N, C-alpha and C positions, 0 to 999 in steps of 0.2 A: 756494438750490439747489432745483430742481424734483424731483418724485418720479422722473422719468425719469433725471435726473442722478444721484440717489441709487442707482437701480438699476444704472446703468452703472458707478458707482464700486464698488458691491458686487461686481458681476461681475468687474471688474478686480482687486479685492483678492483675490477667491476664486481667480482664475486664477493670480495671482502666488504665492499660498500653495501651490497645487497644484504649480506649477513648482518652488517651493523644496523641496517634499517629494520629487518624483521626479527633479529635476535631477541631483543627485550620482550616483545609481545609474545613471540613463540615460546620463550622460556616461561613466561607467566602461564600460558595455556597448558604447557607440559606439566608445570608444577601443580596446577589445579587437577589435571588428569591423574597425576601420581597420588595426590591427596584423596581422590575418589577411590582409587584402588585400596588405599590403606583404610579408609573409612568403612568400606564394605566388610572389613574383617571384624567389625564390632558386632556383638550379639544383636540380632533382630534386624540388621541392615543388609545382611548378605543376600536377601531375596531381591534387592535392587541391583540392577546392573551398574557397572562403573560409568556407562554412558549417561544414565539418568542422574546419577550423583554428580557427574562432572558439570552438566548444564545447571543443576541446582546450585552448586558451589560458585560457578561463574556468575550466575545471577545475583547471588548473595554479595559477591565482591563488587559487582557493578553498582548495585543499589544501596550499598553501605559506604564503601570506600571510594567508589568511582573508578573509571577506567583511565589510566594515564595516557596522555596524548602520544607519548613516545611508543606506547605499546600497540597502537592502532595498525601499523603496517604488518606486524607479526600476527595480530589477530586476523586480519584479512587473509594472510597466508594460511593460517590454520583452517579457515573456513573454505578454502578452495583446494590447493594442491595436497595438503595433508588429508583432507576429507576424501578426495578422489583416490589417493594411495590406499587409504584404509578400506574403501569399497572394493578396490581391485584385489587386495589381499584377502578379503572376506571369501573370495571364491575358493581359496585353498582349504576351507573348512568343509567343503561339499564335494561329493563324488557322484558320478552317474550311477554307481552301484547302490548307493544309499537310496536314490530315487527308485531304482528298480525293486528294492526290498519292500517298498510301500505297496507295490502292485498296481496294476492298471486301474482297478476300481478306486483304490485310494487316491491315486494321482488325479483321476477324473473328478473325484469328489472335492479334493482340495482346490483344483483349478476352477470348478464351477462355483464353489463357495467364495473364492477370491473375486471372480468377475462379478458375481451377484452382489457381494458386499460393496465393492467399489462403485458399482452402478447405483445401488440403493443410496449409499452415502452421498454421492454426487447429486442425486435427485433431492434427497432430504435437505442438503445444504442450500439448494436453490429455493426450496419451500420455506426454509427458515431465514433466508436472506443473508447467509454467511458468505463472506468473500470467497470467490472461486478458488483462489490459490490456497487459502487456508483449508477450504473444503477438500482439495486434492491431497493436502498433507495428512489430514485426519483420515481420509479414505485409504491412503497408502499405508499409514501406520496401523490402522485397524485391520486391513485385509491381508497384509503380508507379514511384516516382522518388526513392528513397533518403531523405536527410535531410529534404527538403521534405515528403514524404509522412508521415514520422514526426511532425514537429511539427504538421502539419495534422491528422493523426489524433488526436494528443494533445489538441487543442482540444476534442474531443468525448468522448474516453475518460477524460481526467483522471488519467492515470498519474503516478507519482512522477517527479521530475526525474532520479533515478538510472536509472529505466527508459528514459527518453528517451535518456540518454547511452549506455546499453547497446545500445539499438536502433541508434543512429547508429554506434556502434563496429562492430556486426555488418555493416551495409550498407557501411561503409567498407572493412573487411578483405576481405569476400568479393567486393565489387564490384571492388576492386583486383586480386584474383586473376583475375577474369574479364578484366580489362584486359590482363593478361599472357598468359593461356592462350588466349583466343579467337582472336587472330591466328594463333597456331601451329596450332590445330585447323582454322581456316578454310583455311589454306594446305595442310595435310595432306589435307583433303577436296576441295581444288580447287574451293571454293564460288565461285559467280558473285558479282559485286559487289553485285547486288540481293539475293541470298539472304543473303550475309554481313552486309550492312548491316541487313537486317530482323532477323536473329538477334541482333545486338548491341543494336539499338534496342529489341527486345521483351524482352530478357533481363537486360541489365546494369542495375545499380541507379541510379547517379548519371549525370546528363547529361554531366558532365565526363569520367567514365569511358567513356561511350559514344563521345564524340568521339575520345578517345585511341585506343580499340580499333578503331573503325570506320575512321578515317583511316590506321591502320597498314597497311591493304590498299588504299590508293588514294583519290583524291578522290571518285570515284563512290560507292564503298562508304561513305565518310565522310559525304557529303551525304545519302544515303538513310538511313543509320543515325541521323543526327541528326533527320531529319524523322519517322522512325518513333518515336523516343524522345519527341519533342514531342507526337506524337499520343497516346502512352501517358500523358504527363503530363496531357493534357486529361481523362483518365478519373479523375483525382483528385477532381473535383467530385462526380460521382454516387456515388463510393465513400464520401466523407466525409458526404454527405447521408444515404446509406443507414445508415451507422454511427450518425449522430446520431439518426435516427428510430428505429433499433433500440434505442438506449439510452433514448430517450424512452418507447418501448413497454414496455421492461422495468421502468422506474421507475414507470410508471403502475399497475402491479400493487400498489404499496405505498400507493396513495391519491392523491387529487387534489393535495395539497400537494407531494408528492415529484415527481409528474408535471410540475407547473408549473415545477419547478426543473431539469428535464432540459434538456440543451443543444440549442439549435437553431442549426446552423452557418450563420447568415445571411451570413457573410463569403464562403462558397463561392458564393452567388448573385452577389456582387460579382465574384468570379473569372470566372464565366460571362459576366457583363455586359462585362467587360474583353476577353474573347475576342471577343465580338460587335463591340466598338468596333474592335479591331485588325483584324478581318475586313473592315471597311468600307473600309480603306485611306485614311481621312481623316487619320490621325495621321502626321505627317512622320517619316521615318526617323531624323533626329537625336533626336527626342523619344522614339522607341521605343528607341534605343540608350541614351539617358540613363535611361529608365525601367527598362531591364534592369539597369543598374548600381545604381540606387536599390533595386530589388527585392532584388538580392543583398545589398546593405548592410543593409536592414531585416531580412531573414531571418538574416543573420550576427549582427546585434545581438541578435535574439531568442535565437539559439543561444548567444551569449556569456552572456546572462542565465541560461539553463538551466545552462550550465557553472558559473557562479558559485554555483548552488544545488545542485550535485552533489557529494556526498560519496563519495570513492573507496571508503571502507569499505562504503558501501551497495552498490557494484558488486561488491565481493568477496563480500558476503553472498549475492548472487544465485546464485553458483556457476557451474558450467560448463554447466548444462542450457540456459540461453538461448543460449549460444554454439553448442551442438549444434543447437538449433532454427534458428538463423541459417544454419548450414552445410547443414542439411537443405533449407531453403527455397532456398538458392543452387543446390544440386545439382539440385533438382527443376525450377526455372524454366530453368536452363541446358540440362538434358538434354531436357526436354519441348519447349522452344523450338526446339532443334536438330532434333528429330524432326519437329515440325510444319513447319518451314521446308523441310526436305529433301523432305517429302511434298507440300506445297502450293505452295511458291514456285517 
């Protein structure tokens, strides 16, 4: 056997060994993600995204049956490489042309609302004494795109799994309230389809929640609300990059060794690259549709992994202050978004 053959055999043996370590846990996470997709087919549950259902199912397994020791390497794999792959593929769902359809005023409104909400939530978190990393997760989920923003932000903040679960719970509860209340408010104010769609897309946390709320007032409002929301999702990349460099700058004060260990969210650059690929129009629609399903499945698998690492006792220990923070962020983005839309749209 030649040296090349020995090298190939060693690589194969190493790959099989790694697969053996991560396989059981990764299979468990994938099974929970698949169950989430099936569960949302039931009446009344379809308004929840599979991401939210996946973390809830993972938490249920962890806190009733427990997490097997053999599954831990695969769970860790799900929370890192699988998560990053999902975020990269998320870029295929967006195009520059969708952003242009919102218009300059709409994009400026969405960007201003995002920055203002993130800043307000960060300030309120300090006033309430909420942990800074949990505050950043709630701020990201409230200002950008719900659970996807929470888990993308956690890739650079390194918060506890319980913090991720708490932040996801906040954006789920308050986003669901928006889904119920905004159609009523929009009707009472007799908002135009364009203005109402922009308000929902710029203010509601989850994409699925935006779709449900926007289409409640007609197809035109639904289509514009969805496009506005996707434009807001595109702002996930610069925000995560900024947080990553901010964390790097803070750690650099502690010496070169700590600075070298600071996170650089390279996966966000992959997200931007995928937006560019989708914008060219060279990817056939069936591939884009399949990619959207795969993206949701990868992110659901990552959230299932986080659920499997989440102790409900840790959530209770955090108390009500993070929930008050989530409520404050929700009220702020909803009220300011409505005011800006009424004035500018």
